[in-house]
C-alpha positions in Angstrom: 77.1 111.4 97.2 79.6 110.4 93.9 82.9 111.9 93.8 85.9 111.0 91.7 89.0 110.3 93.4 92.3 109.9 92.1 95.3 107.3 93.0 98.8 107.3 91.6 101.4 104.2 91.3 104.6 103.1 90.0 105.4 100.1 87.7 109.2 99.6 87.0 110.3 99.6 83.4 112.5 97.2 83.3 109.5 95.0 84.2 106.7 96.6 81.9 109.4 96.5 78.9 110.0 93.0 79.2 106.6 91.9 78.3 104.9 91.6 81.6 101.4 89.9 81.3 99.0 92.3 79.6 96.6 91.7 82.6 99.1 92.8 85.4 97.8 96.3 84.8 94.4 95.3 85.3 95.3 93.5 88.4 97.0 96.3 90.2 94.3 98.5 89.5 91.8 95.9 91.0 93.7 95.4 93.9 94.0 99.5 94.6 90.2 99.3 94.4 89.6 96.8 97.1 92.2 98.5 98.9 90.5 101.6 98.9 87.1 99.9 99.4 88.3 98.3 102.6 90.3 101.1 103.8 87.5 104.0 103.4 84.4 101.7 103.6 83.2 103.2 100.5 79.5 101.6 99.5 80.5 102.2 96.0 83.9 102.0 94.0 84.3 102.3 90.2 87.0 102.4 87.9 86.8 105.2 85.4 90.4 105.4 84.0 93.8 105.4 84.3 96.6 107.2 82.1 100.5 107.2 82.3 102.2 110.5 83.6 104.2 112.4 80.8 107.5 112.7 82.7 107.4 109.4 83.7 108.0 108.7 79.6 111.2 110.4 79.9 114.4 108.1 79.1 116.0 109.5 82.6 113.0 107.8 84.8 113.3 104.0 85.5 109.5 103.8 86.4 106.2 104.8 84.8 103.7 106.4 86.9 100.2 106.0 86.4 97.0 108.0 87.3 94.1 106.0 88.4 90.3 107.6 88.4 87.8 106.1 90.5 84.0 107.3 91.4 83.1 106.5 94.9 80.3 107.0 97.5 
């Protein structure tokens, strides 16, 4: 039975604002996907989308917080 799950991760603003490789986020998303598959033994896991948490855009925050959505079975 398919279900949608979410996970979050943080990335240093300093790292991202210095022009980190555009594939960096994709690699993180893929690594999390592989870790979830191994940890929970999902037969199926598909990346759906990601978004940045608005409160992490505040100048007071030193990290960006991303939420990632996956379909799993």
